[in-house]
N, C-alpha and C positions, 0 to 999 in steps of 0.2 A: 855635953855634946862637943864633939871634936869637929872643928872647921879647918879644912885644908885649902890652902891658897891654890887657885887655878893655875897660876904661872909655875908654882912649884910642882904641881901635878904634871904639867906639860913637860917641864925639864926632866922629871923622872922618867917619863915615857920616852923622851928623846934619848936619854941615857940607855934605856933598854934597847932601843933601835940601834944605837951605836955598838952595843954588845952583840948585835946580830939577832935579836929577838923582835917579834912583831909586837905592835902596841895597838890598843883599842881606845878610841875616844868616843865618849857617849854624847857629847854636845858639839855644836858647831863652833862655839867659842874655844873649847879645848883643841879642836881640830885646827882652827886658825892659828892658835899659839904654837902648836906643834909644827905646822907648815912653815911659819915664820922662822922658828928656831932651826929647822932642818935646812931651809934656804940659806940662812946666815952661816951655817956650818958647811954648806956644799954637799950635803948628804942626799943621795937619790933614793927614793922609795917608790913603791907601787902603792897607790891609794885605792882601796875598795870601799866605796861609800854607798850606803842605803839609807832608808828612812829611820833606822835605829841608831846609826852612828857610822864611824869610819875605822877601818883597819889600815894601819901603816906597816907595810912589809918591806924590809930592807932589800933594795934592788940587787945587791951583790949576792945575798943568800938565795934569792928567787931563781937565779940562773943555774 
């Protein structure tokens, strides 16, 4: 069985956002890690959250 680090997963999703792609987080923990990393990098996103998870959409691409 392959186990992936949650922080590594969050960093990979942030890298996708930096490249202009949207990213999906299935859990609140991953969402919080992504938000923390985005805030520290000064990257603005639009966050669409529902009971199943959160989408992070780069603000620059959304306009």
